[in-house]
C-alpha positions in Angstrom: 53.3 -31.1 -11.9 50.7 -30.5 -9.4 48.1 -27.9 -10.3 45.3 -26.5 -8.2 42.1 -28.4 -8.6 39.2 -26.4 -9.9 37.0 -25.1 -7.1 33.9 -27.2 -6.6 30.7 -25.5 -7.8 28.9 -23.5 -5.2 25.9 -25.3 -3.7 22.6 -24.0 -5.1 21.2 -21.1 -3.0 18.0 -22.0 -1.2 15.1 -20.1 -2.6 13.9 -17.2 -0.6 10.3 -18.1 -1.4 8.4 -21.3 -1.5 6.8 -22.2 -4.9 3.4 -21.1 -3.6 4.9 -17.7 -2.6 6.5 -17.3 -6.0 3.1 -17.9 -7.6 1.3 -15.7 -5.1 3.6 -12.7 -5.6 4.3 -13.3 -9.3 3.0 -9.9 -10.3 5.3 -8.2 -7.9 8.3 -10.3 -8.8 8.1 -9.2 -12.5 8.1 -5.5 -11.5 11.6 -4.2 -11.9 11.0 -1.7 -9.1 10.1 -4.5 -6.6 11.3 -7.9 -7.9 12.8 -10.5 -5.7 14.8 -8.2 -3.5 11.9 -5.9 -2.8 9.5 -8.8 -2.1 12.1 -10.1 0.4 12.1 -6.8 2.1 8.3 -7.0 2.4 8.6 -10.5 3.8 10.9 -9.3 6.5 9.0 -6.1 7.3 7.1 -5.3 10.4 4.3 -2.8 10.0 2.3 -1.4 12.9 -1.3 -0.3 12.0 -3.1 1.8 14.5 -6.8 1.4 14.0 -8.6 -1.4 12.1 -11.4 0.9 10.9 -12.2 2.8 7.7 -8.5 3.4 6.8 -6.9 0.5 8.5 -9.2 -2.1 7.1 -8.3 -1.7 3.4 -4.7 -0.9 4.2 -4.4 -4.2 6.2 -5.9 -6.2 3.3 -3.5 -4.8 0.8 -0.4 -5.1 3.1 -1.3 -8.7 3.7 -1.9 -9.4 0.1 1.5 -7.7 -0.7 3.3 -10.2 1.6 4.3 -7.9 4.5 5.7 -10.5 6.9 4.4 -9.2 10.2 1.4 -6.9 10.8 0.7 -5.6 14.3 -2.8 -4.3 14.7 -3.8 -1.9 17.5 -7.5 -1.2 18.2 -9.5 -1.4 21.4 -12.9 -1.3 19.6 -15.3 -4.1 18.6 -17.0 -4.6 15.2 -20.4 -2.9 14.9 -22.9 -3.3 12.1 -22.5 0.4 11.1 -18.8 -0.3 10.4 -19.4 -2.7 7.6 -20.4 0.1 5.1 -16.7 1.0 4.8 -14.5 -1.3 7.0 -14.2 -4.1 4.4 -11.9 -6.2 6.6 -14.8 -7.2 8.8 -17.9 -9.3 8.2 -21.4 -9.5 9.5 -20.5 -12.7 11.3 -17.8 -10.7 13.2 -20.1 -8.1 14.6 -19.5 -7.9 18.4 -16.0 -9.3 18.2 -12.8 -7.3 18.8 -11.6 -5.6 15.6 -8.1 -7.0 16.2 -9.5 -10.5 16.3 -11.6 -9.9 13.2 -8.6 -8.5 11.4 -6.4 -11.4 12.3 -9.0 -13.9 11.0 -9.3 -12.0 7.7 -5.6 -11.7 7.2 -5.0 -15.4 7.9 -7.7 -16.3 5.4 -6.1 -14.0 2.7 -2.4 -14.8 3.2 -1.2 -17.5 5.7 2.4 -16.4 5.2 1.7 -13.2 7.1 1.9 -13.3 10.9 -0.5 -11.0 12.8 -0.1 -9.5 16.3 -3.5 -8.5 17.6 -3.2 -5.8 20.2 -6.7 -5.0 21.6 -5.7 -1.8 23.2 -5.7 1.9 22.5 -2.4 3.6 21.6 -1.3 5.9 24.4 1.6 7.9 25.7 2.5 4.9 27.8 2.8 2.3 25.1 3.4 4.3 21.8 7.2 4.3 21.8 7.5 0.7 22.8 5.1 -0.4 20.1 6.7 1.7 17.4 10.2 0.5 18.3 9.2 -3.0 17.2 8.0 -1.8 13.8 9.7 -0.7 10.6 6.8 1.5 9.4 3.8 2.9 11.3 0.4 3.6 9.8 -2.1 5.9 11.6 -5.7 5.0 10.7 -7.2 6.7 13.8 -10.3 8.8 13.6 -9.6 11.6 16.1 -7.1 14.5 16.5 -5.8 13.6 19.9 -4.6 10.2 18.7 -3.3 11.6 15.4 -1.1 14.1 17.2 0.1 11.5 19.8 1.0 9.1 17.0 2.8 11.8 14.9 4.8 13.0 17.9 5.7 9.5 19.0 6.9 8.6 15.4 9.3 11.5 15.5 10.6 10.5 18.9 10.8 6.8 17.9 12.5 7.7 14.6 10.0 5.7 12.6 8.4 6.4 9.2 4.7 7.3 9.5 2.0 7.1 6.9 -1.0 9.1 8.2 -4.4 9.8 6.6 -7.7 11.4 7.5 -11.2 11.0 6.2 -14.0 13.5 5.8 -17.5 13.2 4.4 -16.4 13.2 0.7 -12.7 14.2 1.2 -9.5 12.6 2.4 -5.9 13.4 2.9 -2.8 11.2 2.9 0.9 12.0 3.7 4.1 10.3 4.7 6.4 11.6 7.4 10.0 10.7 7.7 10.8 13.4 10.2 13.9 11.6 11.5 15.6 12.0 8.1 16.8 15.0 6.1 16.5 16.2 2.5 19.4 16.0 0.1 20.6 19.5 1.2 20.5 18.5 4.9 17.3 20.3 5.7 15.1 18.2 8.1 12.1 16.5 6.7 8.8 18.1 8.0 6.8 16.8 11.0 3.1 16.6 11.2 3.2 19.8 13.3 5.0 21.6 10.4 1.8 20.9 8.4 -0.8 21.3 11.1 0.8 23.1 14.1 -2.1 22.6 16.4 -5.3 20.5 16.4 -8.6 22.3 15.7 -10.8 23.3 18.7 -12.8 20.4 20.2 -16.1 20.0 18.5 -15.2 22.0 15.4 -14.9 19.0 13.1 -17.9 16.6 13.4 -17.3 12.9 13.9 -18.0 10.3 11.2 -21.1 9.2 13.1 -22.4 12.8 13.1 -21.5 13.9 9.6 -21.5 10.6 7.7 -18.8 9.3 5.2 -18.8 7.8 1.7 -17.7 4.2 2.2 -15.7 3.7 -1.0 -13.7 6.8 -0.2 -12.2 5.0 2.8 -11.2 2.2 0.4 -9.4 4.7 -1.9 -7.5 6.4 1.0 -6.7 3.2 2.8 -5.3 1.7 -0.4 -3.1 4.7 -0.9 -1.9 4.4 2.7 -0.9 0.8 2.0 0.9 1.9 -1.2 2.9 4.5 0.8 3.8 1.9 3.4 5.0 -0.6 0.7 7.0 2.2 -0.8 8.6 3.0 2.6 9.7 -0.7 2.9 10.9 -1.3 -0.7 11.9 2.1 -1.9 10.7 3.1 -5.3 9.3 6.2 -7.1 8.4 9.4 -5.4 6.3 9.2 -2.3 4.3 11.7 -0.2 7.1 13.0 2.1 6.7 16.7 2.2 3.5 16.5 0.1 -0.1 16.3 1.3 -2.4 14.4 -1.1 -5.9 15.8 -1.0 -8.8 13.8 -2.5 -12.2 15.4 -3.3 -14.7 12.7 -4.1 -17.4 15.1 -5.0 -15.5 16.6 -7.9 -13.2 13.6 -8.4 -10.0 15.8 -8.0 -6.7 14.7 -6.6 -4.3 17.5 -5.7 -1.1 17.8 -3.8 0.1 20.5 -1.4 3.9 20.8 -0.9 5.0 21.6 2.7 8.4 21.8 4.4 10.2 21.9 7.6 9.2 24.7 10.0 12.1 25.8 12.2 9.5 26.8 14.8 8.0 23.4 15.1 8.2 22.1 18.7 9.7 18.7 17.8 12.6 19.2 15.4 12.7 22.9 15.2 15.6 25.1 16.4 14.2 25.2 19.9 12.4 21.9 20.6 9.9 21.9 23.4 8.5 18.4 22.9 11.0 15.8 24.0 8.7 13.2 25.4 5.0 12.3 25.3 4.0 13.7 28.7 1.7 16.3 27.2 -0.4 13.4 25.8 -1.0 11.8 29.2 -4.5 12.4 30.6 
């Protein structure tokens, strides 16, 4: 009698990580909330970081250390000596070089498994949607309201998750926006304009150069930005969608403000008036 022969054993599956990567990411791999599947998501992820300054610098370091596969860095500025008090990505040797070049060099030294796309240009209404379309997650580390609103509007139109933060002298805020998605009951997630409908009048909020800033505070906020971006890629815990994290370094208080979708917001409200980025063109 002829019987079916047993099926040959399946060939061993190629490891998703090299032995060096397994050792490098060992502390992630043992976390049940990340593990191998989550680390693989990070390896495949593309994150666009707008600004390699006070917020972007620590965020880029932690994203690179976490094993995000591709980091695109947009910044048209050069490293200055006054940056080094808080922009820990850069070095004294790099003063005078483009921040994107300095960032790429630091990331390569930290983690050679991460590819870096250095984009030495300013985000604008002409390039924002194209740049965001190539990313899985966007981080806004800009230092002015005009750019912040441009990036927030563009993220909605490009349907990309956005982690955005702002720094003051001794205070900072962080939130995550997934305005292209809805809550469990079908209500749209809020936009940046649901939280802050309009930017403050020009000149009302002094710049970092005018008011000063506590350097270590940028490291705290930038690390939280990286954490939210990693969460957006992997998916674990409860993030800052619909919640504004407020940090007060003078009293060492962390508080959160809940906010929701505003039906009058001009992007995803009941009568949208912003359907492109033309208002951001100068």
